[in-house]
C-alpha positions in Angstrom: 0.0 0.0 0.0 1.2 3.4 -0.7 1.2 6.6 1.3 -0.6 8.4 -1.5 -2.6 11.5 -0.6 -6.4 11.1 -0.7 -8.5 13.9 -1.9 -12.1 14.8 -1.2 -14.7 15.4 -3.8 -14.7 19.0 -2.9 -10.8 19.4 -3.3 -10.8 17.5 -6.6 -13.7 19.7 -7.9 -11.9 22.7 -7.1 -8.7 21.7 -8.3 -10.3 20.9 -11.8 -12.6 23.9 -11.5 -15.7 21.9 -11.8 -18.9 21.5 -9.6 -18.7 18.7 -6.9 -21.7 17.2 -8.5 -19.7 16.7 -11.7 -17.1 14.6 -10.0 -19.7 12.5 -8.2 -21.4 11.8 -11.5 -18.0 10.9 -13.0 -17.5 8.4 -9.9 -20.9 6.8 -10.5 -20.2 6.5 -14.3 -16.8 4.8 -13.6 -14.9 7.6 -15.2 -12.8 8.4 -12.0 -12.2 5.8 -9.5 -12.9 6.7 -5.7 -12.9 5.1 -2.2 -16.0 4.9 -0.4 -15.7 5.4 3.4 -18.8 3.5 4.4 -21.6 1.4 3.1 -24.2 4.0 2.9 -25.0 5.5 -0.7 -24.1 8.9 0.6 -20.8 7.9 2.2 -17.9 10.2 1.9 -15.7 9.3 -1.2 -11.8 9.8 -1.3 -9.8 9.9 -4.6 -6.4 9.2 -4.9 -4.1 12.0 -6.0 -2.7 9.8 -8.9 -6.3 9.5 -10.2 -6.8 13.2 -9.8 -3.7 13.8 -12.0 -4.8 11.3 -14.5 -8.0 13.1 -15.0 -6.3 16.3 -15.2 -4.0 15.4 -18.0 -6.9 13.8 -19.8 -8.7 17.1 -19.7 -5.8 19.2 -20.8 -5.4 16.9 -23.9 -8.9 16.8 -24.8 -9.6 19.2 -27.8 -11.8 22.4 -27.3 -15.1 22.7 -29.0 
């Protein structure tokens, strides 16, 4: 196991300049992997820093328009 930093949905959204609900939607669709901190549907989520960086690189490479 690594000592990789885990980010909240809100931190990821702020970093990517998106609405937190967009990040939650991506998690539900499987576009971004997250770790659930509980069994409940509304349990807090954490996202590995490497996953945030992967998504960020993909957004930078995407063509505009």
